[in-house]
BAMAR-139938 format. One line per 10 residues: for each residue x, y, z of N, C-alpha, C. Coordinates in steps of 0.2 Angstrom, whole numbers. Example, Ala and Ser with C-alpha at 12.3 -4.5 7.8 and 13.67 -1.06 7.14 Angstrom:
// BAMAR-139938
66,-28,39,62,-22,39,66,-16,39 | 64,-11,35,68,-5,36,64,0,39 $
//
This chain:
// BAMAR-139938
-148,-52,61,-142,-52,57,-143,-55,50 | -139,-52,45,-140,-54,38,-133,-56,35 | -134,-60,30,-127,-61,26,-123,-65,29 | -116,-64,29,-111,-68,31,-111,-69,39 | -113,-64,42,-114,-64,50,-118,-70,52 | -124,-71,48,-128,-76,49,-125,-83,49 | -120,-83,45,-117,-90,44,-113,-93,50 | -112,-88,55,-109,-90,61,-114,-93,65 | -114,-100,66,-119,-103,70,-117,-103,78 | -121,-99,81,-119,-97,88,-120,-104,92 $
-124,-108,91,-125,-114,95,-119,-119,94 | -116,-119,88,-111,-123,87,-104,-120,89 | -104,-114,89,-98,-110,91,-97,-110,98 | -102,-109,102,-102,-108,109,-98,-113,113 | -100,-120,112,-96,-125,116,-89,-125,114 | -88,-124,107,-81,-125,105,-77,-119,108 | -79,-113,109,-75,-108,112,-74,-109,119 | -79,-111,122,-79,-113,129,-73,-118,131 | -73,-123,126,-68,-128,127,-61,-126,125 | -60,-121,121,-53,-119,119,-51,-112,121 $
-55,-108,125,-53,-102,127,-54,-102,135 | -48,-102,139,-49,-102,146,-54,-96,148 | -59,-98,152,-63,-93,155,-69,-91,151 | -69,-93,145,-75,-91,140,-81,-95,142 | -87,-91,143,-93,-94,144,-99,-89,142 | -104,-92,140,-111,-89,139,-111,-85,133 | -109,-87,127,-109,-83,121,-117,-81,119 | -118,-75,119,-125,-73,118,-126,-69,112 | -121,-66,108,-123,-63,102,-116,-62,98 | -117,-62,91,-112,-62,86,-114,-56,82 $
-110,-51,81,-111,-45,77,-105,-44,72 | -107,-44,65,-101,-42,61,-100,-35,61 | -93,-33,61,-91,-27,60,-92,-24,53 | -94,-18,52,-96,-16,45,-90,-13,41 | -85,-11,44,-79,-9,41,-76,-14,36 | -74,-12,30,-72,-17,25,-66,-21,25 | -65,-25,30,-59,-29,30,-60,-35,25 | -55,-38,22,-56,-43,17,-57,-50,21 | -55,-50,27,-56,-55,32,-62,-53,36 | -68,-56,36,-74,-54,40,-72,-55,47 $
-74,-49,51,-72,-49,58,-79,-48,62 | -79,-51,68,-85,-51,72,-84,-49,79 | -89,-46,82,-89,-45,89,-93,-50,92 | -90,-54,97,-93,-59,101,-95,-56,108 | -101,-56,110,-103,-54,117,-105,-61,121 | -101,-61,126,-102,-67,131,-103,-65,138 | -105,-70,142,-106,-68,149,-99,-67,152 | -94,-69,149,-87,-68,151,-84,-62,149 | -87,-58,144,-84,-52,141,-85,-52,134 | -82,-47,131,-82,-46,124,-76,-49,120 $
-76,-51,114,-70,-54,111,-71,-52,103 | -66,-53,100,-66,-52,92,-64,-58,89 | -68,-60,84,-66,-66,80,-65,-64,73 | -60,-66,70,-58,-64,63,-57,-71,59 | -60,-71,53,-61,-77,50,-59,-77,42 | -57,-82,39,-56,-82,32,-63,-81,29 | -64,-78,23,-70,-78,20,-73,-85,18 | -79,-86,17,-82,-92,15,-80,-93,7 | -80,-99,5,-79,-101,-2,-72,-102,-4 | -71,-103,-11,-64,-105,-13,-60,-99,-13 $
-54,-100,-11,-49,-94,-10,-43,-95,-13 | -39,-90,-15,-32,-91,-18,-28,-93,-12 | -23,-98,-13,-19,-101,-8,-16,-96,-4 | -13,-90,-7,-9,-86,-3,-13,-80,0 | -20,-80,-1,-24,-75,2,-27,-77,8 | -29,-72,12,-33,-73,18,-30,-77,23 | -23,-77,24,-20,-81,29,-20,-79,36 | -26,-80,39,-27,-78,46,-22,-81,51 | -20,-87,49,-15,-90,53,-8,-86,54 | -6,-82,48,-1,-78,48,-2,-72,52 $
-8,-69,52,-10,-63,56,-9,-65,63 | -12,-71,65,-12,-74,72,-5,-74,74 | 0,-77,70,7,-79,72,10,-72,73 | 10,-67,69,13,-61,70,11,-57,76 | 5,-57,77,2,-53,83,4,-57,90 | 4,-64,89,6,-68,95,14,-66,97 | 18,-66,91,25,-65,92,26,-58,95 | 22,-53,93,24,-46,95,21,-45,102 | 18,-49,105,15,-48,111,20,-46,117 | 26,-48,116,31,-47,121,35,-41,119 $
33,-37,114,37,-31,112,34,-25,114 | 37,-19,111,34,-13,113,29,-11,107 | 28,-15,102,23,-14,97,16,-16,100 | 11,-12,101,5,-14,104,0,-18,99 | -2,-24,102,-6,-28,98,-11,-31,103 | -17,-33,100,-22,-37,105,-19,-43,107 | -22,-46,113,-19,-52,115,-23,-58,111 | -19,-62,109,-22,-68,105,-24,-73,109 | -30,-76,108,-33,-81,112,-34,-88,110 | -35,-88,103,-36,-95,100,-36,-95,92 $
-32,-100,89,-32,-101,82,-35,-107,81 | -41,-108,76,-44,-114,75,-40,-117,69 | -42,-123,67,-40,-126,61,-45,-125,56 | -44,-127,50,-49,-126,44,-56,-130,46 | -55,-136,49,-61,-139,51,-64,-137,58 | -66,-131,57,-69,-127,63,-77,-128,63 | -80,-126,69,-87,-126,69,-90,-121,63 | -87,-116,61,-89,-112,56,-87,-114,49 | -83,-120,48,-81,-122,42,-75,-119,39 | -72,-115,42,-66,-112,40,-61,-109,46 $
-55,-108,44,-51,-105,49,-52,-99,52 | -52,-98,59,-53,-91,62,-48,-91,68 | -47,-84,70,-44,-84,77,-48,-79,81 | -47,-79,88,-51,-75,92,-45,-71,96 | -47,-65,97,-42,-60,101,-46,-56,106 | -43,-53,110,-46,-49,115,-50,-43,112 | -55,-40,115,-58,-34,112,-55,-28,116 | -53,-23,112,-51,-17,115,-55,-11,113 | -56,-7,118,-61,-1,117,-57,5,116 | -57,7,110,-53,13,108,-56,17,102 $
-52,21,100,-54,26,94,-50,24,88 | -54,23,82,-51,22,76,-53,28,72 | -48,32,69,-49,38,65,-49,36,58 | -55,37,55,-55,35,48,-53,41,43 | -53,47,45,-51,53,41,-44,55,44 | -39,55,39,-32,57,41,-31,64,43 | -36,68,41,-36,75,43,-38,76,51 | -41,71,54,-43,71,61,-47,76,63 | -53,77,60,-58,82,62,-61,81,69 | -61,74,71,-64,73,77,-59,73,83 $
-53,75,82,-48,76,87,-49,83,91 | -47,83,97,-49,89,101,-45,96,99 | -40,95,95,-37,101,93,-30,100,89 | -27,105,88,-20,104,84,-15,100,88 | -15,101,95,-10,98,99,-11,90,99 | -18,88,99,-19,81,99,-18,78,92 | -19,82,87,-18,80,80,-11,78,79 | -7,83,82,1,82,81,3,76,85 | 0,75,91,2,70,95,0,63,92 | -5,63,89,-8,56,86,-3,54,81 $
-1,59,76,4,58,71,11,56,74 | 13,59,79,19,57,82,19,50,85 | 13,48,88,13,42,91,13,36,85 | 9,38,80,9,33,74,17,32,71 | 20,38,71,27,38,69,32,34,73 | 31,35,80,35,31,85,33,24,84 | 27,22,83,25,15,83,28,11,77 | 28,15,71,31,12,65,39,11,66 | 42,16,69,49,15,70,51,9,75 | 46,9,80,47,3,85,46,-4,81 $
41,-4,77,40,-10,73,46,-12,69 | 49,-7,66,55,-9,61,61,-10,65 | 61,-9,72,67,-10,76,66,-17,79 | 61,-20,79,60,-27,82,65,-32,79 | 68,-35,84,72,-41,82,68,-47,80 | 67,-48,73,63,-53,71,65,-60,73 | 72,-61,73,74,-68,76,73,-69,83 | 73,-64,87,72,-65,94,65,-67,96 | 60,-65,91,53,-66,93,50,-72,88 | 55,-75,85,53,-81,81,50,-80,75 $
52,-74,72,49,-73,65,54,-72,60 | 60,-75,61,66,-75,56,64,-78,50 | 59,-83,49,57,-86,43,50,-83,40 | 48,-77,42,42,-75,41,42,-72,34 | 47,-72,30,47,-69,23,54,-70,21 | 55,-69,14,62,-70,11,66,-63,13 | 72,-64,15,76,-58,16,80,-56,10 | 81,-49,9,85,-46,4,81,-46,-3 | 83,-41,-7,80,-40,-14,73,-39,-14 | 71,-35,-8,63,-35,-7,60,-31,-13 $
63,-25,-15,59,-21,-20,60,-25,-27 | 65,-28,-28,66,-32,-35,61,-37,-35 | 60,-41,-30,55,-46,-30,48,-44,-30 | 47,-38,-26,40,-35,-26,38,-32,-33 | 43,-29,-36,41,-26,-42,39,-31,-48 | 43,-37,-47,42,-43,-52,35,-46,-50 | 33,-46,-44,27,-49,-42,21,-45,-44 | 21,-38,-43,16,-34,-44,15,-32,-51 | 21,-32,-55,20,-32,-62,16,-38,-65 | 18,-44,-63,15,-50,-65,7,-50,-64 $
6,-47,-58,-1,-47,-55,-5,-42,-60 | -2,-36,-61,-5,-31,-65,-6,-34,-72 | -1,-36,-75,-2,-39,-82,-7,-44,-83 | -8,-48,-78,-13,-54,-78,-20,-51,-77 | -21,-45,-74,-27,-43,-74,-29,-36,-78 | -24,-35,-82,-24,-29,-87,-30,-29,-91 | -34,-23,-91,-40,-23,-95,-39,-18,-101 | -35,-14,-101,-33,-9,-106,-26,-6,-106 | -23,-3,-111,-17,-1,-110,-17,6,-107 | -13,7,-102,-13,14,-99,-6,16,-99 $
-5,21,-103,2,24,-105,6,25,-98 | 3,28,-94,6,30,-87,9,24,-83 | 5,19,-84,7,13,-80,13,10,-84 | 13,10,-90,19,7,-94,25,12,-93 | 24,18,-92,30,23,-91,33,21,-84 | 28,21,-79,30,20,-72,34,13,-71 | 31,8,-74,35,1,-73,42,2,-76 | 42,5,-82,49,6,-85,54,10,-81 | 51,15,-78,55,19,-74,57,16,-67 | 53,12,-64,54,8,-58,60,3,-60 $
59,0,-66,64,-6,-68,71,-2,-69 | 71,4,-71,78,7,-73,81,11,-67 | 77,12,-62,79,16,-56,79,12,-50 | 79,5,-50,79,1,-45,86,2,-40 | 85,4,-34,91,5,-30,94,-2,-28 | 101,-1,-27,104,-7,-25,102,-9,-18 | 101,-16,-17,99,-18,-10,104,-16,-5 | 101,-13,0,105,-10,6,105,-15,12 | 102,-20,11,103,-25,17,98,-24,23 | 94,-19,22,89,-18,28,83,-23,27 $
82,-26,33,76,-31,33,73,-30,40 | 66,-29,39,62,-28,45,56,-32,45 | 52,-32,50,45,-34,50,41,-28,47 | 38,-29,41,34,-24,38,27,-26,39 | 22,-21,40,15,-22,41,12,-23,34 | 14,-19,29,11,-20,22,5,-15,21 | 2,-13,26,-4,-8,25,-5,-3,31 | 1,-1,32,2,4,38,-1,11,37 | -7,12,40,-10,18,39,-14,19,46 | -17,26,46,-20,28,52,-26,23,54 $
-30,22,49,-36,18,51,-35,10,52 | -29,8,52,-27,1,54,-24,1,61 | -25,6,65,-23,6,72,-28,9,76 | -28,7,83,-33,10,88,-29,14,93 | -32,19,94,-30,24,99,-34,24,106 | -31,25,111,-34,26,118,-40,31,117 | -45,29,121,-51,34,121,-49,41,124 | -44,41,129,-43,47,132,-36,50,131 | -32,48,126,-25,50,125,-23,48,118 | -19,52,115,-16,51,109,-11,45,109 $
-13,40,111,-8,34,112,-11,28,108 | -6,25,104,-8,19,100,-9,13,105 | -15,10,105,-16,4,110,-16,-3,106 | -16,-2,99,-16,-8,95,-15,-7,87 | -10,-10,84,-10,-10,77,-13,-16,74 | -18,-15,70,-22,-21,67,-21,-22,60 | -25,-28,58,-25,-29,50,-18,-31,48 | -15,-36,50,-8,-38,48,-8,-43,42 | -13,-43,38,-14,-48,33,-8,-48,28 | -6,-42,27,0,-41,22,7,-41,25 $
7,-42,31,14,-42,34,19,-47,32 | 25,-46,32,30,-50,30,37,-47,32 | 43,-51,30,49,-48,31,51,-44,25 | 53,-38,25,54,-34,19,58,-27,21 | 58,-23,17,61,-16,18,57,-11,22 | 60,-9,27,56,-4,31,53,2,28 | 57,4,23,55,10,19,49,9,15 | 47,3,14,41,2,10,35,4,14 | 35,2,21,29,5,25,29,12,26 | 35,15,26,35,23,27,33,26,21 $
35,24,15,33,27,9,26,26,7 | 23,20,9,16,18,8,12,23,12 | 14,24,18,10,29,22,10,36,19 | 16,38,17,17,45,14,13,45,7 | 13,40,4,10,40,-3,2,41,-2 | 0,37,3,-8,38,5,-9,45,6 | -5,49,10,-7,56,12,-7,60,5 | -3,58,0,-3,62,-6,-9,62,-10 | -13,56,-9,-19,55,-13,-25,60,-11 | -29,62,-16,-35,67,-14,-39,65,-8 $
-40,70,-4,-44,70,2,-51,68,1 | -53,70,-5,-61,69,-7,-62,62,-10 | -56,59,-11,-57,52,-15,-59,47,-10 | -60,41,-12,-61,35,-8,-55,33,-4 | -49,36,-6,-43,34,-3,-42,38,4 | -46,43,5,-46,47,11,-38,49,12 | -36,53,7,-29,55,8,-29,62,11 | -23,65,11,-22,72,14,-20,77,8 | -21,75,2,-20,79,-4,-25,85,-4 | -22,91,-4,-26,97,-4,-28,99,3 $
-26,96,8,-27,98,15,-21,102,18 | -23,108,21,-17,112,23,-15,109,30 | -10,105,30,-8,102,36,-6,106,42 | -2,111,40,0,116,45,-6,119,49 | -11,121,45,-17,124,48,-20,120,53 | -20,113,52,-24,108,57,-19,105,62 | -12,107,62,-8,104,66,-4,97,64 | -5,95,58,-2,89,55,5,91,53 | 10,86,54,17,87,51,17,87,43 | 22,90,41,23,89,33,26,82,32 $
26,80,26,29,74,24,37,74,26 | 40,79,25,47,80,27,48,79,34 | 44,82,38,45,82,45,44,75,48 | 38,72,45,37,65,47,42,60,46 | 45,61,40,51,56,38,57,58,42 | 58,64,43,64,66,48,63,63,55 | 57,63,57,56,61,64,57,53,64 | 55,50,59,56,42,59,63,41,58 | 67,45,54,74,43,53,78,45,60 | 76,50,63,79,52,70,78,46,75 $
72,43,75,70,38,80,74,32,78 | 76,31,72,79,24,70,87,25,69 | 89,32,70,96,33,69,99,33,62 | 94,35,57,96,35,50,97,42,48 | 103,43,44,104,50,42,99,53,38 | 98,50,32,93,52,28,91,46,23 | 86,47,19,84,42,15,85,43,8 | 89,40,5,91,41,-3,85,37,-7 | 84,39,-13,80,36,-17,72,36,-15 | 71,42,-11,64,42,-9,59,42,-14 $
60,45,-20,55,45,-26,54,38,-28 | 59,34,-28,58,27,-30,53,24,-25 | 54,24,-19,50,21,-14,43,23,-14 | 42,30,-15,35,32,-16,32,30,-23 | 36,30,-28,33,28,-35,31,21,-35 | 35,17,-31,34,10,-31,27,9,-27 | 26,13,-21,20,12,-18,14,14,-22 | 14,19,-26,9,20,-31,7,14,-35 | 13,11,-38,12,6,-43,9,0,-39 | 11,-2,-33,8,-8,-29,1,-7,-28 $
-1,-1,-26,-8,0,-25,-12,0,-31 | -9,3,-37,-13,3,-43,-14,-5,-45 | -9,-9,-44,-9,-16,-46,-15,-19,-42 | -15,-18,-36,-20,-21,-31,-27,-18,-34 | -28,-12,-35,-35,-9,-38,-36,-12,-44 | -31,-14,-49,-33,-17,-55,-35,-24,-54 | -32,-27,-50,-35,-34,-48,-42,-34,-46 | -44,-30,-42,-51,-29,-39,-55,-28,-45 | -53,-23,-49,-57,-21,-55,-58,-27,-60 | -53,-30,-61,-54,-36,-66,-58,-41,-63 $
-57,-43,-57,-62,-48,-54,-69,-46,-54 | -70,-39,-53,-77,-37,-53,-80,-37,-60 | -76,-36,-65,-78,-36,-72,-80,-44,-74 | -75,-48,-72,-76,-55,-73,-82,-58,-70 | -84,-55,-64,-89,-58,-60,-96,-54,-62 | -96,-50,-67,-102,-46,-69,-104,-43,-63 | -100,-38,-60,-101,-35,-54,-108,-33,-52 | -109,-35,-46,-116,-33,-43,-117,-26,-42 | -111,-22,-41,-111,-15,-41,-107,-12,-46 | -109,-11,-52,-105,-9,-58,-101,-2,-56 $
-105,2,-53,-102,9,-52,-96,9,-47 | -97,4,-42,-91,4,-37,-85,0,-41 | -87,-5,-45,-81,-8,-49,-78,-3,-53 | -82,2,-56,-79,7,-61,-74,11,-57 | -76,13,-51,-71,17,-47,-64,14,-46 | -64,8,-46,-57,4,-45,-53,5,-51 | -56,5,-57,-53,6,-64,-51,13,-64 | -55,18,-62,-53,25,-62,-47,26,-57 | -47,23,-51,-42,23,-46,-35,22,-49 | -35,16,-53,-28,14,-56,-25,20,-60 $
-30,23,-64,-27,29,-69,-25,35,-64 | -29,36,-59,-27,42,-54,-20,40,-51 | -19,34,-49,-13,32,-45,-7,33,-50 | -8,30,-56,-3,30,-61,-1,37,-63 | -6,42,-64,-5,49,-66,-1,52,-60 | -3,51,-54,1,54,-48,8,52,-48 | 9,45,-49,16,43,-49,20,46,-55 | 18,46,-61,21,49,-66,23,57,-65 | 18,60,-62,19,67,-60,25,67,-55 | 26,63,-51,31,62,-46,38,61,-49 $
38,56,-54,45,54,-57,47,60,-62 | 42,63,-65,44,69,-69,47,75,-66 | 44,76,-60,47,81,-55,55,79,-54 | 56,73,-53,62,71,-51,67,71,-56 | 64,70,-62,69,70,-68,72,77,-70 $
//
C-alpha cells in the first residue's frame, strides 16, 4: 500500500477499534478506495467482517471543510427514516490513533453507477427503474421531519439562495484568476432574478447524484446514499436542480453528464418527466423559477471548480494538465448557464 493509505497504522488502530466497536476483532488489512472523495475512505478487513473508515485528510485544513463529524451525525440521525444510509458504528475525536478525526460505518455490498447513461444496466426497464428509485429517494429525503430526528439546528433556516449566492460569489471572487464575461453576466442575472423565499426548508444532500448512492446487486433499489459532506438545511429545489444541471453537462466531459445522450432510446426519463415525478411524490403543483435554480447550480459548481483551479495554481500544481481542466470547466459551466438564461429571456 502506498501514499495516504500507508499512514493508517494497523497496529495502533486495531486495539482502538476493538475497544470502541462492539464485536470488532482481528483487523488484518486496510485498503484505500481509489474513487476521488475529498475525505479519504478505506476498506477495513477484519476477522469480524468488513467495515468502512472515512477520515479527514492529513495536514492543515480549512475550519469549515472536511467535517466528518457532520457526515456521521446526519447519517446517524437518518438511520430511523426511510432514507437508506449505512449503519454508523463509531466517531473518533481529533486525537485518534491516526492523528485525525474519523468514523467507521458498516460495509455494504452493492453497485455504484459511475456513468449516468447506465451502460452496465440490464436494459431499458432497469435503467428507468434506477432513475425512479433515485427520484423516490430524493423526495423521501426532502420529506424527512428534521426536528423529529434531531437535525433542527443542522443549518440556518430561510433565505437559502440569497445566502448561498453571497457565499459562492465571495468564494469565486477570492479565487478569481481572470475576468470571465459569462460569469459576470450570470452573477448579475442571479442577483436580479432572486425569487422570494417561499419558506421551504429540508435536509439537503448538497451533492445528490447517481454515483453518490449505492444500489442493490440484484435490483434497482437504493441501499445507501453516501457522501454527506455538503449536507445542510436548505431549499429542496437546490438538490433537484443540481441533479438536473449535472445531466445537462456534456457526456464526454469529466462531469459525466447526459448532454448529447438520447435518453428516450436508452430508457431514461426526460428532465421534465423526472421533475414532474418528484413534484407528484411531494404533492407540489409545479416549480416556478426553475431557470433560476438551474442557473444557480451552474454558478455554484463553477465557483467550486474555480477554487480548485486557484489552489492548484497557487501550489504549483503537480499535475498542470489536470489543473487546467478545472479552469476550462469554469468557462464551460458559465457558458451553459448563460445559454440557459438567454433562452429564458
